[in-house]
C-alpha positions in Angstrom: 93.7 121.4 72.3 94.3 117.7 71.9 92.9 116.4 68.6 89.7 114.4 68.7 90.0 110.7 68.6 88.1 107.7 67.5 88.5 104.8 70.0 89.1 101.6 68.1 87.9 99.4 70.9 84.7 101.4 71.2 84.1 101.3 67.4 84.5 97.6 67.4 82.1 97.3 70.3 79.5 99.3 68.4 80.1 96.9 65.5 79.3 93.9 67.8 82.8 92.6 68.4 83.4 91.1 71.8 87.0 90.0 71.8 86.9 88.0 68.5 89.8 87.9 66.2 89.7 90.6 63.6 90.6 89.6 60.0 92.9 91.8 57.9 90.1 92.9 55.6 88.0 94.2 58.5 91.0 95.8 60.1 91.9 97.6 56.9 88.3 98.8 56.5 88.3 100.0 60.1 91.4 102.1 59.5 90.1 103.6 56.2 86.7 104.5 57.6 88.3 105.9 60.8 90.6 108.2 58.8 87.7 109.2 56.5 85.5 110.1 59.5 88.2 112.2 61.1 88.6 114.1 57.8 84.9 114.6 57.2 83.8 115.6 60.7 83.7 119.1 61.9 83.3 118.6 65.7 81.8 121.4 67.7 79.9 121.8 71.0 78.3 124.4 73.2 76.9 124.5 76.7 75.1 126.9 79.1 74.6 126.9 82.8 71.2 127.4 84.3 69.8 127.8 87.8 66.9 125.4 88.4 64.2 124.3 90.8 62.3 121.1 91.1 58.6 121.2 90.5 55.8 118.7 90.5 56.2 118.0 86.8 60.0 118.3 86.3 62.9 120.7 86.5 62.3 124.4 85.8 65.1 126.4 84.4 65.1 129.7 86.3 64.7 132.8 84.1 63.3 130.8 81.2 59.9 129.5 80.1 61.2 125.9 80.0 60.4 123.1 82.5 62.2 119.9 81.6 59.6 117.3 82.3 59.7 113.8 83.8 60.3 112.0 87.0 63.3 110.2 85.6 65.1 113.4 85.0 64.2 114.7 88.4 65.7 111.5 89.9 68.8 111.8 87.7 69.4 115.3 89.0 68.7 114.5 92.6 71.3 116.2 94.8 72.6 118.3 91.9 73.8 121.8 92.8 74.1 123.2 89.3 72.8 122.3 85.9 74.1 122.6 82.3 72.6 122.0 79.0 75.0 120.9 76.3 74.9 120.0 72.6 77.6 118.5 70.3 77.7 117.6 66.6 80.0 116.2 63.9 78.4 118.4 61.2 76.5 117.7 58.0 79.5 116.4 56.0 79.4 113.1 57.9 75.7 112.6 57.0 76.4 113.3 53.3 79.4 110.9 53.3 77.3 108.2 55.0 74.7 108.4 52.2 77.4 108.1 49.5 79.0 105.1 51.3 75.6 103.4 51.6 75.2 103.6 47.8 78.7 102.2 47.2 79.4 99.7 50.1 77.1 98.9 53.0 80.1 97.4 54.8 82.0 100.6 54.6 78.9 102.6 55.6 78.4 100.4 58.7 82.0 100.8 59.9 81.9 104.5 59.1 78.8 104.9 61.2 80.4 103.1 64.1 83.4 105.3 63.9 81.2 108.4 63.9 79.4 107.2 67.0 82.8 106.8 68.8 83.8 110.3 67.6 80.6 112.1 68.7 81.0 110.4 72.1 84.5 111.9 72.3 83.2 115.3 71.4 80.5 115.1 74.0 83.0 114.0 76.6 85.2 117.0 75.8 82.3 119.3 76.6 81.7 117.5 79.9 85.4 117.6 80.8 85.4 121.4 80.1 82.4 121.9 82.4 84.0 119.7 85.0 87.2 121.7 84.9 85.3 125.0 85.3 83.4 123.6 88.3 86.3 122.0 90.1 87.0 125.1 92.1 83.5 125.0 93.6 84.1 121.4 94.8 81.6 120.1 92.2 81.9 117.3 89.6 79.8 116.4 86.6 77.4 113.5 86.5 76.2 111.7 83.3 74.3 113.3 80.4 70.6 112.8 80.3 68.9 113.6 77.0 65.4 114.1 75.7 63.9 110.7 74.8 65.5 109.0 77.8 63.0 107.5 80.2 60.0 109.7 80.6 61.9 112.9 79.5 59.9 113.8 76.3 61.7 113.7 73.0 59.7 116.8 72.1 61.8 118.8 74.5 64.7 118.5 72.2 63.2 121.7 70.7 63.5 123.5 74.0 67.1 122.4 74.7 68.3 123.4 71.2 66.5 126.8 71.4 68.0 127.7 74.7 71.5 126.8 73.5 70.9 128.6 70.2 72.2 125.4 68.6 71.0 126.1 65.1 73.0 129.4 65.1 76.0 128.0 66.9 76.2 124.5 65.6 73.9 124.2 62.6 71.6 121.7 64.4 68.0 121.6 63.3 65.1 119.3 64.0 62.9 117.2 61.8 59.1 117.1 62.3 59.7 114.0 64.4 62.1 115.8 66.7 65.2 114.0 65.4 68.4 116.1 65.0 70.2 117.0 61.8 73.1 116.4 61.5 72.3 112.9 62.6 75.5 112.6 64.6 74.5 115.2 67.2 73.9 114.8 70.9 72.3 116.9 73.5 72.2 116.5 77.3 71.3 117.8 80.7 74.2 117.6 83.0 74.1 118.0 86.8 77.0 119.0 89.0 77.3 117.4 92.4 79.3 117.7 95.6 79.2 113.9 95.8 79.1 112.4 92.3 76.3 109.9 92.1 76.9 106.3 90.9 76.2 106.1 87.2 73.2 104.0 86.2 74.3 101.7 83.4 71.3 100.9 81.2 70.0 101.4 77.6 67.6 103.9 79.0 70.3 106.4 79.9 72.9 105.5 77.4 74.0 108.4 75.1 74.5 106.0 72.2 71.1 104.3 72.4 69.9 105.8 69.1 72.6 104.2 67.1 73.3 101.1 69.1 73.4 97.9 67.1 73.1 95.8 70.2 69.8 97.5 71.2 68.4 97.2 67.7 69.0 93.5 67.9 67.4 93.1 71.3 70.8 92.8 73.1 72.9 95.1 75.1 76.6 95.8 75.4 77.0 95.2 79.1 
């Protein structure tokens, strides 16, 4: 398998760069933190296919006790023929290293965090690509990920998604009392497969990086 990558342009975008010149100090820090992140991370992912049916309150996963709630999720899956749940993580070592960096150098920690965001996106994309490859013979292609906490899809249902995926056993992902995942650089998603791939909706509401986005925290957006 091709090695995981940290996209430099994406990392800079998460740091707020929009075509500005990059000074040598920043470039050096970016290279160091990128290398450090790749060494610390233990990327893993898992996914499972489910039959489903639309209900008045959401999307019921056939053969389970779980209904994924919300009209936004129903709209996202409109026209989907199949459904997958997926989860991905970089592992606990990235969290530990982030804390050590914060105590030593906030600048290093910020760049390391941006590199980690780029990396977890690559890991999640690998999972989607694998699902897409498996489904190509059926004439289906994957749409975008939709995660608990997006729109009116309750964050509390993170618990259901992780339980069905056995994510603690497989990936070491647990939840805080506030339904945030540990390791922090972890992503879950509901993925629909379509005969005619829908146009992606570009907004903060459905962006997989919304939790860590510096643009959103500052009241801006990356588009």
